[in-house]
Backbone bond lengths (Angstrom), bond angles and torsions (degrees), N, CA, C in turn:
res aa  C-N    CA-C-N  psi(-1)  N-CA   C-N-CA  omega(-1)  CA-C   N-CA-C  phi
1 M - - - 1.453 - - 1.529 111.19 -
2 H 1.342 117.01 -37.18 1.460 119.10 -176.49 1.529 111.69 -66.42
3 L 1.323 118.67 -23.37 1.464 121.51 176.53 1.528 111.63 -84.71
4 M 1.324 116.13 -30.91 1.456 121.46 -176.27 1.533 111.89 -79.03
5 N 1.310 117.28 -40.96 1.468 121.13 -172.18 1.526 114.31 -56.85
6 P 1.343 119.99 -44.34 1.470 118.00 178.30 1.532 112.79 -60.68
7 L 1.323 116.97 -34.01 1.465 120.13 178.99 1.526 111.55 -75.28
8 M 1.314 116.92 -32.15 1.469 119.85 175.51 1.529 110.24 -67.05
9 Q 1.319 116.19 -33.33 1.460 120.39 -179.94 1.524 112.33 -81.96
10 N 1.327 116.90 -16.48 1.466 121.21 179.46 1.527 108.46 -132.27
11 R 1.316 115.31 76.36 1.465 120.46 -175.65 1.521 111.99 -67.58
12 S 1.326 117.73 -22.24 1.458 120.55 174.95 1.526 109.88 -64.11
13 L 1.316 116.82 -45.06 1.465 121.52 176.51 1.523 110.22 -63.53
14 L 1.319 117.00 -42.41 1.468 120.76 177.88 1.523 110.20 -57.93
15 C 1.318 116.92 -46.50 1.464 121.02 -179.24 1.529 111.04 -62.29
16 K 1.317 117.12 -42.09 1.468 120.51 177.96 1.524 110.87 -60.71
17 R 1.318 116.91 -42.10 1.468 120.70 179.80 1.526 111.50 -68.04
18 L 1.315 116.38 -40.17 1.466 119.75 177.75 1.523 111.05 -62.24
19 L 1.313 116.34 -44.83 1.467 120.16 179.83 1.527 111.47 -66.62
20 A 1.331 117.33 -38.06 1.469 120.29 177.90 1.529 110.31 -63.68
21 A 1.323 116.83 -44.16 1.467 120.30 178.34 1.524 110.74 -64.35
22 F 1.324 116.72 -42.92 1.460 120.74 179.34 1.528 110.78 -60.78
23 N 1.319 116.89 -44.38 1.468 120.69 179.61 1.524 111.77 -62.44
24 E 1.325 117.56 -37.06 1.469 120.71 177.50 1.528 111.01 -69.04
25 I 1.315 116.60 -40.98 1.470 120.29 178.62 1.525 110.28 -61.07
26 Q 1.315 117.04 -40.21 1.469 120.14 179.63 1.527 112.47 -60.62
27 K 1.321 117.86 -25.59 1.468 122.26 -178.73 1.530 113.28 -82.59
28 H 1.325 117.07 -14.48 1.467 120.26 -176.16 1.526 109.51 -64.19
29 P 1.341 117.65 136.70 1.471 120.30 -175.50 1.531 114.68 -65.18
30 L 1.318 118.24 -20.40 1.466 120.56 -179.88 1.529 112.86 -93.61
31 V 1.321 116.58 3.55 1.463 121.49 -177.09 1.525 109.63 -105.93
32 I 1.331 115.07 135.88 1.466 120.49 170.15 1.532 105.36 -85.30
33 P 1.325 118.19 107.99 1.465 121.09 -167.21 1.523 116.46 -63.16
34 D 1.332 117.82 -17.62 1.464 118.39 178.75 1.528 111.78 -108.19
35 K 1.335 116.29 16.73 1.470 121.07 178.49 1.525 109.75 -137.66
36 I 1.313 114.64 71.98 1.459 121.13 -177.44 1.526 108.78 -123.00
37 A 1.332 115.08 141.30 1.465 121.52 172.36 1.520 107.85 -127.44
38 I 1.305 115.38 151.90 1.454 121.61 177.04 1.517 107.88 -122.54
39 I 1.337 115.75 141.09 1.460 121.43 174.96 1.519 107.82 -131.61
40 G 1.322 115.31 138.29 1.452 119.58 178.75 1.514 111.19 -145.52
41 Y 1.321 113.87 149.12 1.460 122.47 178.74 1.525 108.31 -113.48
42 C 1.324 117.13 136.27 1.469 124.05 -179.03 1.529 109.59 56.33
43 F 1.339 118.51 -116.81 1.467 120.86 179.20 1.523 110.57 -59.26
44 G 1.316 116.86 -37.02 1.461 120.63 176.66 1.519 111.96 -62.53
45 G 1.328 116.73 -32.09 1.462 120.76 176.06 1.514 111.74 -66.61
46 L 1.329 115.89 -40.36 1.461 119.97 174.62 1.526 109.64 -62.19
47 C 1.340 116.86 -41.21 1.471 120.78 178.42 1.527 110.99 -62.12
48 A 1.326 116.99 -41.37 1.470 120.41 178.94 1.524 110.58 -60.61
49 I 1.324 116.61 -44.10 1.466 120.55 179.95 1.530 110.67 -68.15
50 D 1.328 117.00 -40.80 1.467 119.23 178.89 1.523 111.62 -63.98
51 L 1.332 117.35 -37.25 1.462 119.12 176.85 1.527 109.85 -64.89
52 A 1.322 117.20 -41.31 1.472 120.12 176.72 1.525 110.61 -62.32
53 R 1.321 116.93 -39.07 1.470 120.37 177.98 1.529 111.21 -61.32
54 A 1.332 116.62 -33.92 1.472 120.87 178.88 1.525 111.11 -72.64
55 N 1.324 116.74 -17.85 1.460 123.97 171.49 1.534 114.18 58.59
56 P 1.346 117.77 49.74 1.465 117.93 179.09 1.527 111.42 -72.38
57 S 1.303 116.07 144.73 1.463 121.41 177.45 1.527 109.19 -64.47
58 G 1.320 116.63 132.67 1.458 121.49 179.15 1.511 114.32 101.86
59 L 1.334 117.74 -15.30 1.461 120.07 177.66 1.523 108.00 -83.58
60 K 1.324 116.49 107.44 1.466 121.68 -176.73 1.519 112.49 -86.94
61 G 1.338 116.96 -30.71 1.450 118.76 -176.46 1.509 112.63 -150.25
62 A 1.332 115.02 148.93 1.459 122.62 175.35 1.520 107.62 -134.18
63 I 1.329 115.63 127.84 1.457 121.42 -178.83 1.524 108.36 -120.67
64 S 1.320 115.59 126.73 1.459 122.20 176.73 1.522 108.48 -116.49
65 V 1.329 115.92 120.51 1.463 121.42 178.02 1.528 107.20 -110.22
66 H 1.306 116.12 118.08 1.465 125.66 -172.50 1.531 111.59 37.55
67 G 1.335 114.60 49.39 1.465 121.27 179.72 1.515 112.17 -102.85
68 G 1.320 115.01 166.05 1.455 120.82 176.10 1.519 111.08 -69.55
69 L 1.314 116.59 150.68 1.467 121.45 -176.58 1.523 113.43 -123.98
70 T 1.322 118.23 -6.11 1.454 121.42 -176.99 1.522 110.00 -65.76
71 P 1.337 117.62 129.73 1.470 119.15 -178.34 1.526 111.77 -73.35
72 P 1.326 115.90 149.41 1.466 118.90 174.20 1.521 109.70 -75.55
73 D 1.310 116.20 154.03 1.465 120.72 178.29 1.521 111.79 -70.88
74 V 1.336 117.03 -21.03 1.468 120.44 -171.64 1.517 113.90 -79.06
75 L 1.322 117.72 -23.46 1.458 119.49 -178.35 1.518 109.51 -94.72
76 G 1.300 115.85 140.80 1.457 121.03 -179.01 1.513 111.68 -65.30
77 S 1.297 117.32 122.18 1.454 121.48 177.57 1.521 109.27 -67.18
78 G 1.305 115.88 134.02 1.445 120.27 178.45 1.514 114.34 88.95
79 S 1.349 118.02 -1.31 1.464 119.90 175.99 1.519 108.70 -64.18
80 K 1.318 116.66 141.55 1.462 121.03 -176.98 1.527 110.66 -62.39
81 I 1.328 115.32 137.41 1.463 122.55 177.44 1.517 107.80 -118.19
82 D 1.331 115.99 120.58 1.466 121.45 -179.68 1.523 112.88 -91.67
83 T 1.310 117.60 -18.01 1.460 122.78 -177.97 1.527 110.72 -73.60
84 S 1.334 117.10 135.86 1.467 121.04 172.35 1.526 108.38 -73.13
85 I 1.323 115.92 139.43 1.466 120.79 -173.96 1.524 109.93 -127.00
86 L 1.332 114.91 136.38 1.462 122.64 173.57 1.518 108.10 -125.02
87 V 1.322 116.66 123.81 1.457 122.67 176.40 1.521 107.74 -114.45
88 L 1.328 116.07 125.98 1.460 122.91 177.60 1.524 106.62 -113.39
89 H 1.327 116.11 115.70 1.462 121.67 -164.94 1.525 111.14 -133.20
90 G 1.311 115.62 137.14 1.458 121.33 172.59 1.516 109.51 -81.59
91 L 1.313 116.85 123.93 1.462 120.80 -174.95 1.528 112.60 -62.74
92 E 1.332 117.56 -24.73 1.462 121.23 179.54 1.531 111.79 -103.58
93 D 1.319 117.23 27.08 1.465 122.83 -178.96 1.527 109.58 -77.54
94 P 1.349 118.57 110.27 1.462 119.85 179.74 1.527 113.10 -74.76
95 V 1.337 117.17 -16.91 1.462 121.01 179.48 1.530 110.27 -73.79
96 V 1.324 116.28 -34.52 1.466 122.42 178.36 1.531 107.07 -125.05
97 P 1.336 117.05 85.04 1.466 120.40 -176.84 1.529 112.39 -67.04
98 Q 1.320 115.12 165.33 1.462 120.96 -176.06 1.527 112.69 -58.94
99 E 1.334 117.56 -32.60 1.466 120.06 178.34 1.528 110.49 -61.98
100 T 1.325 116.25 -38.01 1.465 120.91 178.59 1.521 110.39 -67.17
101 V 1.323 116.32 -39.73 1.468 120.52 178.07 1.526 109.67 -62.55
102 L 1.327 117.02 -44.60 1.470 120.40 179.62 1.528 111.83 -64.27
103 S 1.320 117.39 -38.06 1.470 120.41 175.68 1.522 110.82 -64.34
104 F 1.333 116.28 -38.23 1.463 121.02 177.66 1.527 110.23 -63.75
105 V 1.321 116.92 -42.89 1.470 120.95 177.71 1.525 109.73 -58.56
106 D 1.316 116.57 -44.61 1.465 120.65 178.55 1.528 110.94 -61.69
107 E 1.328 116.47 -44.79 1.472 120.88 178.59 1.527 111.23 -60.28
108 M 1.328 116.88 -46.39 1.466 120.70 -177.97 1.531 111.25 -66.64
109 T 1.323 116.43 -36.54 1.465 120.35 177.93 1.526 110.09 -64.25
110 K 1.323 116.88 -45.79 1.469 120.85 178.31 1.527 111.46 -64.02
111 S 1.334 116.68 -29.72 1.470 121.66 -179.31 1.521 112.41 -85.01
112 E 1.331 116.04 0.77 1.464 121.76 -178.43 1.527 111.84 56.43
113 A 1.317 116.17 32.03 1.465 121.29 -178.62 1.522 111.00 -75.55
114 N 1.319 115.54 147.24 1.462 122.54 171.19 1.524 105.21 -88.50
115 F 1.334 116.82 97.86 1.461 119.36 -173.07 1.520 111.70 -132.19
116 Q 1.325 113.42 155.61 1.465 122.30 174.77 1.519 107.37 -133.68
117 I 1.317 115.94 144.80 1.461 121.04 172.06 1.519 107.29 -128.29
118 H 1.320 115.44 124.39 1.459 120.88 175.21 1.526 106.55 -108.96
119 C 1.315 115.93 117.10 1.463 121.44 178.28 1.518 108.55 -103.74
120 Y 1.318 115.53 126.95 1.460 121.00 -177.15 1.523 109.73 -102.74
121 G 1.339 115.10 119.83 1.455 120.96 179.16 1.516 111.83 -63.12
122 H 1.319 115.73 144.28 1.465 123.95 178.08 1.523 112.66 64.93
123 A 1.329 117.61 14.86 1.468 121.34 179.34 1.524 109.42 -104.73
124 K 1.311 114.74 136.16 1.461 121.65 178.68 1.525 109.51 -103.42
125 H 1.317 116.38 -164.56 1.458 120.68 178.40 1.531 109.10 -70.59
126 A 1.313 116.14 148.88 1.471 123.28 177.24 1.527 111.81 59.61
127 F 1.325 116.25 38.95 1.468 120.67 -176.32 1.521 113.71 -65.62
128 T 1.332 118.95 -10.47 1.473 121.37 178.23 1.524 112.75 -95.79
129 F 1.318 118.72 -4.17 1.462 121.50 -177.03 1.527 109.27 -84.13
130 V 1.318 115.69 98.08 1.469 122.59 -174.90 1.530 110.20 -54.52
131 G 1.328 115.10 128.28 1.457 121.64 175.27 1.517 115.53 84.49
132 E 1.313 118.49 -7.44 1.468 120.50 -177.33 1.526 111.17 -76.28
133 D 1.315 115.42 136.56 1.463 122.16 175.42 1.525 107.45 -154.97
134 I 1.320 116.34 92.42 1.463 122.21 -179.26 1.527 107.49 -126.08
135 P 1.334 116.95 83.99 1.466 120.79 -174.06 1.527 114.28 -55.42
136 D 1.336 118.15 -36.35 1.465 120.49 -178.40 1.526 112.80 -62.91
137 F 1.328 117.45 -22.63 1.464 121.73 179.22 1.525 112.37 -108.13
138 G 1.323 117.22 4.81 1.461 120.33 179.99 1.515 113.07 68.93
139 V 1.325 116.51 27.40 1.464 122.76 -177.30 1.520 109.30 -104.89
140 R 1.338 115.30 128.97 1.465 119.12 176.46 1.518 109.65 -161.04
141 Y 1.316 115.21 133.07 1.458 120.86 176.62 1.525 109.55 -68.50
142 N 1.339 115.75 140.84 1.459 121.31 177.09 1.527 107.31 -135.42
143 E 1.318 116.24 107.11 1.463 121.55 -173.87 1.529 112.46 -60.12
144 K 1.324 117.60 -43.58 1.473 119.91 -179.19 1.526 111.28 -64.61
145 A 1.324 116.58 -45.90 1.468 119.86 179.58 1.526 110.55 -64.09
146 H 1.319 116.43 -39.25 1.469 120.29 178.04 1.527 110.06 -60.43
147 H 1.311 116.82 -49.37 1.467 121.41 -179.79 1.533 110.78 -61.18
148 R 1.316 116.33 -46.46 1.469 119.90 -179.78 1.529 111.38 -63.49
149 S 1.319 116.69 -36.50 1.470 119.12 179.63 1.525 110.72 -66.01
150 E 1.321 117.55 -37.80 1.470 120.31 177.61 1.528 111.19 -62.78
151 I 1.317 116.93 -40.95 1.472 121.00 177.49 1.532 109.95 -64.86
152 S 1.322 116.51 -42.73 1.470 120.66 179.80 1.526 111.55 -62.69
153 I 1.320 117.09 -40.21 1.468 121.06 178.29 1.520 110.07 -62.82
154 K 1.318 116.65 -47.34 1.470 121.17 179.89 1.530 110.29 -58.85
155 N 1.320 116.78 -47.93 1.469 120.94 -178.98 1.527 111.68 -62.86
156 F 1.311 117.09 -41.60 1.463 121.67 179.81 1.526 110.90 -62.78
157 L 1.329 116.54 -46.77 1.468 120.02 -179.66 1.525 111.38 -63.98
158 E 1.326 116.58 -38.89 1.468 119.28 176.03 1.528 110.55 -62.45
159 E 1.312 116.73 -41.42 1.467 120.97 -179.04 1.527 112.04 -63.17
160 I 1.320 117.75 -43.30 1.469 118.84 -174.53 1.524 113.09 -82.88
161 F 1.339 117.75 -21.76 1.463 119.56 -175.85 1.522 114.94 -109.30
162 L 1.324 118.59 -16.60 1.470 119.47 -178.40 1.512 111.57 -103.98
């Protein structure tokens, strides 16, 4: 948490770091620079969505698994997003309430993004973390949601790359 909080409070810095990392990855000799996808869980999911919001050339897909969805103040709301986006969300996630999900849908619609949101019933935050059960934080593993999210990720990647 101590590493994440400064970046959550300074999303402009987070975006700069994400773009710098993305640009370096594109230079790697084993990477096809115009066929890249990012996947993140929790804070990493927020990072995946923020990178998609920055709309770098070559980013084909962004996957957020129980990640944050609130937009940063630094990026222009409604800017066009070319990256395909998949959000996998626990419907009972107190960290990302339904109002936030609906605001995200509105943002993505205005951005003309190609996006999908899969909401898993009876799933809380961090539903893929095997064995986790921390009621005070709304965290609980959900085997069905975890399994379904893995299938959704596979299908999404096949769709954007094949």
